[in-house]
N, C-alpha and C positions, 0 to 999 in steps of 0.2 A: 230619113237617111237620104238627104241631099247627096252627100259626098260619095254613096255607094254606087251611083250612075257612072261614076269616072272610072271606079275599079274594074277589072277584067272579071270574067266568071270565076275565075279558080281562085283570085284574092276574095272575091265575095264569099264563096265557099267556104275558104279557111277562115275568114272571119267568123261564119256561121259555126262552124266546127269549134273553134276557140270558144265563142259563147256558150256552146251547150257543154262543152268540158266544164268551163268555169262555173255554171249553174249548178251542175250534177256534183261537182266537188263540194261546191260551198253548201248545197242543201243538204248532202250527206253529212259534212263536217258539223253544221248547226245541230242535228238530230242526235250526232255522238256527244257533242258538247253538252245537249241537254240532258240526255243520259248520264253523263259523268257529274254533272252539277247535282242531279237528284239522287245519284249512287253515293255520293260523298257527304252528303247533308245528313247531320244527326237528328233524326225525326221522332227520338223516343219521347223527347219533351215538347213535342209539337201540339199547339191548340188547334190546328186546321182539322176540319171534320174528314178531310180527304186524306189525310197523312197516311193512313195504313193502303192507300191503293197507289202512292207515288212510286213505291219500287217497282210496280207493273207497269207503270209510265216510264220510269228509267229503263227497262228492258225493252218496251216498245221502242224507244229512242235509239238503243244500240241497234236493234233488229233493222230497223227501218234506215238508219244511217248506213249500214253495211250493204242494205237491198239497194239503195241508190249507188254506192259506190261499185256493186257488181254490174248494175245497168250500165254505167259509165264505162266499165271494163269492156262488157259486150259491145256497147256502142263504138268504142275505139278500135277494138280488136276483131270487130266482125268479118272484116274480109279475110284475115289469116284463118279464122277459126272456119269460115266457109271453104277455103282452099284445103284445110286439113280433111275437112268431111269429104270433099271431092276425092282426094286421094285416096280416102278410105275406102271409097265406093268402087273406084276404080281398080284398087287391089283385090277386091273381093271376087 
């Protein structure tokens, strides 16, 4: 990253945040797409020995993809969530 040395600290942090956002978004989307691909596949006439386990893999894809997106949500809104917790503590 030769060009990063000319960027200010705020721009570098913003680029890092954008990279993390894109990574989590894409990673979750890939697992959800794998889940949909397996889920909508007709496996009744499949000759694969693991065909009976593939619906479980589809469920794993859905759960893991949603987990990655929830991690992304927490990463993006962590400051607001912390402020909300602080307000709740101060009100008590």
